C-alpha positions as CSV (number, residue, x, y, z in Angstrom):
1,M,19.8,7.7,-28.2
2,E,20.8,11.2,-26.8
3,T,19.7,12.7,-30.1
4,I,16.3,10.9,-29.7
5,A,16.1,12.1,-26.0
6,T,16.8,15.7,-27.1
7,S,14.4,15.7,-29.8
8,F,11.7,14.4,-27.5
9,K,12.3,17.0,-24.9
10,E,12.2,19.7,-27.5
11,T,8.9,18.4,-28.8
12,I,7.4,18.6,-25.3
13,L,8.6,22.0,-24.6
14,E,7.0,23.4,-27.7
15,L,3.5,22.2,-26.5
16,P,3.1,24.7,-23.7
17,K,2.8,27.4,-26.2
18,R,-0.6,26.0,-26.9
19,G,-1.4,25.6,-23.3
20,M,0.0,23.2,-20.7
21,P,0.0,19.6,-22.2
22,V,-2.2,17.1,-20.4
23,T,-2.4,13.3,-20.6
24,I,-5.1,11.4,-18.9
25,I,-4.4,7.8,-17.7
26,T,-7.5,5.7,-17.4
27,G,-8.1,1.9,-17.2
28,F,-10.0,-0.6,-15.2
29,L,-9.2,-1.8,-11.6
30,G,-5.8,-3.4,-11.5
31,S,-4.8,-2.8,-15.2
32,G,-1.5,-1.1,-14.2
33,K,-2.1,2.8,-14.3
34,T,0.2,3.4,-11.4
35,T,2.9,1.2,-13.1
36,L,2.6,3.4,-16.2
37,L,2.7,6.6,-14.3
38,N,5.9,5.3,-12.5
39,Q,7.4,4.4,-15.9
40,I,6.6,8.0,-17.1
41,L,8.3,9.6,-13.9
42,Q,11.4,7.3,-14.2
43,N,12.1,8.1,-17.7
44,K,10.9,11.7,-17.9
45,Q,14.7,12.9,-18.2
46,D,14.7,16.6,-17.0
47,L,11.0,17.3,-18.0
48,K,9.1,18.9,-15.1
49,I,6.1,16.7,-14.8
50,A,3.2,17.4,-12.4
51,V,0.9,14.4,-11.3
52,L,-2.6,14.5,-10.1
53,V,-3.6,11.2,-8.4
54,N,-7.3,10.1,-7.6
55,E,-8.5,7.1,-6.0
56,F,-11.8,5.5,-5.1
57,G,-11.4,5.0,-1.6
58,D,-10.6,6.7,1.8
59,I,-6.9,5.8,1.8
60,N,-4.7,7.0,-1.2
61,I,-2.5,4.0,-1.5
62,D,-1.2,4.7,-5.0
63,S,0.3,8.1,-4.1
64,Q,2.4,6.3,-1.5
65,L,3.7,3.8,-4.2
66,L,4.7,6.4,-6.8
67,I,8.4,7.1,-7.0
68,S,9.3,10.6,-5.6
69,V,7.8,13.5,-7.4
70,E,8.5,15.9,-4.4
71,Q,6.0,18.8,-4.3
72,D,4.7,18.2,-8.0
73,M,2.0,15.8,-7.0
74,L,-1.5,16.7,-5.8
75,E,-4.0,14.2,-4.4
76,L,-7.6,14.8,-5.7
77,S,-10.4,14.4,-3.1
78,N,-11.6,10.9,-2.2
79,G,-14.1,9.5,-4.7
80,C,-14.3,8.9,-8.5
81,I,-12.8,11.9,-10.2
82,C,-15.4,11.7,-13.0
83,C,-18.0,12.1,-10.3
84,T,-16.4,15.0,-8.5
85,I,-15.6,17.4,-11.3
86,N,-16.6,20.5,-9.8
87,D,-14.1,23.0,-8.5
88,G,-11.8,20.5,-7.2
89,L,-10.3,19.3,-10.4
90,V,-10.3,22.9,-11.8
91,D,-8.6,24.3,-8.8
92,A,-6.0,21.6,-8.8
93,V,-5.0,22.4,-12.3
94,Y,-5.0,26.1,-11.4
95,R,-2.7,25.6,-8.6
96,I,-0.3,23.9,-11.0
97,L,-0.7,26.5,-13.6
98,E,0.1,29.3,-11.1
99,R,3.3,27.7,-9.7
100,E,6.5,30.1,-10.3
101,D,8.6,27.2,-11.5
102,R,7.1,26.4,-15.0
103,I,5.5,22.8,-15.3
104,D,6.2,21.2,-18.6
105,Y,3.5,18.5,-18.6
106,L,0.5,17.4,-16.4
107,V,-0.3,13.7,-16.0
108,I,-3.7,12.5,-14.4
109,E,-4.2,9.0,-13.0
110,T,-7.9,8.4,-12.6
111,T,-9.6,5.7,-10.6
112,G,-10.3,2.4,-12.0
113,V,-14.0,2.9,-12.2
114,A,-13.7,6.5,-13.7
115,D,-15.7,7.4,-17.0
116,P,-13.2,9.3,-18.7
117,L,-15.7,11.6,-20.7
118,P,-16.6,14.2,-18.1
119,I,-12.8,14.5,-17.4
120,I,-12.1,15.2,-21.2
121,L,-15.0,17.7,-21.4
122,T,-13.6,19.5,-18.4
123,F,-10.2,20.2,-20.1
124,L,-12.2,21.1,-23.3
125,G,-14.5,23.4,-21.4
126,P,-14.2,27.1,-21.0
127,K,-12.4,27.2,-17.6
128,L,-9.2,25.2,-19.1
129,R,-9.4,25.0,-22.8
130,D,-7.2,28.1,-23.3
131,L,-4.8,27.2,-20.5
132,T,-4.2,23.5,-21.2
133,N,-3.7,21.4,-24.3
134,L,-5.4,17.8,-23.9
135,D,-2.8,15.7,-25.7
136,S,-3.8,12.0,-25.1
137,I,-6.1,9.7,-23.1
138,L,-4.2,6.5,-22.4
139,T,-6.3,3.5,-21.6
140,V,-4.6,0.5,-19.8
141,V,-6.1,-2.8,-20.1
142,D,-5.0,-6.0,-18.1
143,A,-4.6,-8.6,-21.0
144,E,-4.9,-11.4,-18.6
145,A,-8.0,-10.5,-16.5
146,F,-9.9,-8.4,-19.1
147,S,-13.1,-9.7,-20.7
148,P,-16.4,-8.0,-21.3
149,E,-18.2,-10.8,-19.7
150,H,-16.2,-10.9,-16.6
151,F,-16.4,-7.1,-15.8
152,Q,-19.8,-6.2,-17.2
153,S,-18.8,-2.7,-16.5
154,E,-20.0,0.6,-18.1
155,A,-16.9,2.4,-16.9
156,A,-14.5,-0.2,-18.5
157,L,-16.3,-0.1,-21.9
158,K,-16.1,3.8,-21.9
159,Q,-12.5,3.8,-20.9
160,I,-11.8,1.9,-24.1
161,T,-14.3,3.9,-26.2
162,Y,-12.6,7.2,-25.3
163,G,-9.0,6.2,-25.1
164,D,-6.7,7.5,-27.9
165,I,-4.0,4.7,-27.2
166,T,-4.9,1.4,-25.5
167,I,-2.1,0.0,-23.6
168,L,-2.5,-3.7,-23.5
169,N,-0.6,-4.6,-20.5
170,K,0.7,-7.8,-18.9
171,T,0.8,-9.5,-22.3
172,D,3.5,-11.8,-20.9
173,L,0.6,-13.6,-19.0
174,V,-1.5,-14.7,-21.9
175,G,-1.0,-16.6,-25.1
176,R,-1.1,-15.4,-28.7
177,E,-4.8,-16.4,-29.1
178,K,-6.1,-14.6,-26.3
179,L,-4.1,-11.5,-27.1
180,Q,-5.5,-11.5,-30.7
181,E,-9.3,-11.9,-29.3
182,L,-8.5,-8.9,-26.9
183,E,-7.2,-6.7,-29.9
184,N,-10.0,-7.7,-32.1
185,Y,-12.6,-6.8,-29.3
186,I,-10.9,-3.4,-28.7
187,R,-11.1,-2.7,-32.4
188,E,-14.7,-3.5,-32.5
189,V,-15.4,-1.0,-29.6
190,K,-13.3,1.7,-31.0
191,T,-12.7,1.8,-34.8
192,G,-9.0,2.5,-35.7
193,A,-7.7,1.9,-32.2
194,K,-4.1,2.4,-31.6
195,I,-2.8,-0.6,-29.5
196,L,0.5,-0.9,-27.7
197,N,1.3,-4.3,-26.3
198,T,3.4,-4.0,-23.0
199,T,4.7,-5.8,-19.8
200,Y,4.9,-3.6,-16.8
201,C,3.7,-0.8,-18.9
202,Q,7.1,-0.3,-20.5
203,V,6.7,2.0,-23.5
204,P,8.9,4.7,-24.7
205,L,7.7,8.1,-23.8
206,P,7.7,9.6,-27.4
207,L,4.8,6.9,-28.2
208,I,2.5,8.4,-25.6
209,L,3.5,12.1,-24.6
210,G,3.3,14.9,-27.0
211,V,1.6,12.9,-29.5
212,G,-1.4,15.3,-30.2
213,L,-3.9,12.4,-30.5
214,T,-6.9,13.8,-28.8
215,Q,-9.3,15.0,-31.4
216,K,-10.9,17.8,-29.8
217,D,-13.3,18.6,-32.8
218,K,-15.3,15.3,-32.3
219,Y,-16.6,16.5,-29.0
220,N,-19.6,18.6,-29.4
221,L,-18.4,21.8,-27.7
222,E,-22.0,23.2,-27.5
223,H,-22.9,20.1,-25.4
224,E,-19.7,20.3,-23.4
225,E,-20.5,23.7,-22.1
226,D,-24.1,22.7,-21.3
227,T,-22.5,19.8,-19.4
228,H,-20.4,21.9,-17.4
229,K,-23.2,24.2,-16.4
230,R,-25.2,21.2,-15.4
231,E,-22.3,19.5,-13.5
232,H,-21.9,22.5,-11.3
233,D,-25.4,22.0,-10.3
234,H,-25.3,20.1,-6.9
235,K,-28.3,17.8,-7.7
236,H,-26.9,16.8,-11.2
237,H,-23.5,16.2,-9.8
238,H,-24.8,13.7,-7.3
239,G,-27.2,12.2,-9.8
240,H,-24.2,11.4,-12.2
241,H,-22.2,10.0,-9.2
242,S,-25.0,7.6,-8.3
243,R,-25.9,6.5,-11.7
244,H,-22.3,5.8,-12.8
245,L,-21.3,3.7,-9.6
246,E,-24.6,2.2,-9.2
247,N,-24.7,0.9,-12.8
248,D,-21.6,-1.0,-12.2
249,G,-22.4,-1.7,-8.7
250,F,-18.7,-1.0,-7.2
251,V,-18.0,0.0,-3.7
252,S,-14.7,0.4,-1.8
253,V,-13.9,-0.7,1.7
254,S,-11.0,0.9,3.6
255,F,-9.3,-0.5,6.7
256,Q,-6.6,0.8,8.8
257,S,-5.0,-0.3,12.1
258,D,-2.0,0.6,14.3
259,R,-1.8,-3.1,15.2
260,P,0.1,-5.6,12.9
261,F,-1.5,-8.6,11.2
262,D,-0.6,-12.1,11.8
263,V,0.8,-13.2,8.3
264,H,-0.9,-16.7,8.6
265,K,-4.2,-15.4,9.6
266,F,-4.0,-12.8,6.8
267,E,-3.1,-15.5,4.1
268,E,-6.1,-17.4,5.4
269,F,-8.3,-14.4,4.8
270,L,-7.0,-13.9,1.2
271,T,-7.4,-17.6,0.2
272,E,-10.6,-18.7,2.2
273,K,-12.5,-15.8,3.7
274,M,-12.4,-12.7,1.4
275,P,-15.5,-12.2,-0.5
276,Q,-15.3,-13.4,-4.2
277,D,-16.8,-10.0,-5.3
278,V,-13.4,-8.2,-4.5
279,F,-12.1,-7.3,-7.9
280,R,-9.0,-5.4,-6.6
281,A,-7.2,-4.7,-3.4
282,K,-4.1,-2.9,-2.5
283,G,-2.4,-1.6,0.6
284,I,0.6,-1.2,2.8
285,L,0.9,-3.9,5.3
286,W,2.5,-4.6,8.6
287,F,3.2,-8.1,9.8
288,S,4.1,-9.0,13.4
289,D,7.1,-11.2,12.4
290,S,8.7,-8.7,10.0
291,E,10.4,-5.3,10.4
292,S,9.7,-4.6,6.7
293,R,7.0,-2.7,5.1
294,H,4.9,-5.0,2.7
295,I,3.3,-3.6,-0.4
296,F,0.3,-5.5,-1.2
297,Q,-1.5,-5.8,-4.7
298,L,-4.5,-7.9,-5.6
299,S,-5.8,-8.0,-9.0
300,G,-8.5,-10.5,-9.9
301,P,-7.1,-14.1,-8.8
302,R,-3.5,-12.9,-8.6
303,Y,-1.8,-11.2,-5.5
304,N,1.7,-10.3,-4.7
305,L,3.8,-8.7,-1.9
306,H,6.8,-6.6,-2.2
307,T,8.9,-5.5,0.7
308,D,10.8,-2.4,1.5
309,D,11.7,-0.2,4.5
310,W,9.2,1.9,6.6
311,S,9.6,5.6,6.3
312,T,6.8,6.4,8.6
313,P,5.7,4.5,11.8
314,P,4.2,1.0,10.8
315,K,0.5,0.6,10.4
316,N,-1.9,-1.2,8.1
317,Q,-3.7,0.5,5.3
318,L,-5.8,-1.6,3.0
319,V,-8.4,-0.8,0.3
320,L,-10.6,-3.4,-1.2
321,I,-12.9,-2.6,-4.3
322,G,-15.6,-4.8,-5.6
323,R,-19.3,-5.4,-6.1
324,N,-21.9,-5.3,-3.2
325,L,-19.2,-5.6,-0.5
326,E,-20.2,-5.5,3.2
327,K,-17.9,-3.2,5.0
328,S,-18.9,-4.6,8.6
329,E,-18.1,-8.3,7.4
330,I,-14.8,-7.3,5.9
331,H,-13.9,-5.2,8.9
332,S,-14.6,-8.0,11.3
333,L,-12.7,-10.6,9.2
334,L,-9.6,-8.2,9.1
335,N,-9.8,-7.5,12.6
336,E,-9.5,-11.2,13.3
337,C,-6.0,-11.2,11.4
338,L,-4.7,-8.6,13.8
339,I,-2.2,-9.4,16.8
């Protein structure tokens, strides 16, 4: 095992000679991207990995749920990363490259509604292609929740199309027949797809890092440079943002409060009052009858709560993502749950 670990580290450390290696983690809402990122950080041995986290919402919940990466994590500005690819992403990468202590690897976690293509083209474009080496795009898929009919999402389809490896996650929640159907569908969307079946995104790092799977030649470099010029045009930038999110119809609603929830009222909100078009919700919750911090995750019909200790003053922070959500209605319902 030690020999394998040493070999893996040596493989990774060879990569920066061709530019800092970069892996992009994409995948639809609730698929397990943050879980995969935590798996990477927990098993990175003594590799120095920098992390860029992007969320579709006003509150960055995921960054608070990642295991400690100290100063090696940067949060990208609010909004879908593929729609905000101007100087924000490029400057964040420059800040990592300019650090005195060398970074061995960069991992980017996108939002669940991101189109990976503009992100890929950014790393293959003139500003970053000589400084970085795009190694792989990992697409996480929720084996239980995912179906083309259910999501009807342009972003979900593109995530599979442009992924170098599809990580079919939560396979313990489905039968063999459903799993086979999903694998067949993925291979229809992407010829020759590489698929890894996982639970809790547990996958050996040599299978996903330092694999050199991104086929840079297949992207039209002439088109890519033209795309970059147009994306830096303010009007085009907003046009892409509008089309991408409006095509799928997704919006996020953020809620914060310095007052605690009544646990019974909040449970009633989840089971009886929450709009059916909420696909994903996540948050850090404070309940009046508990001294613990509650980490809340909802994906499709499932939700769970995990407890740990507060490291900051207690407060409620919640983000809900779905189609055609009414912010005022959701805020009113959540305010009714407060003590």
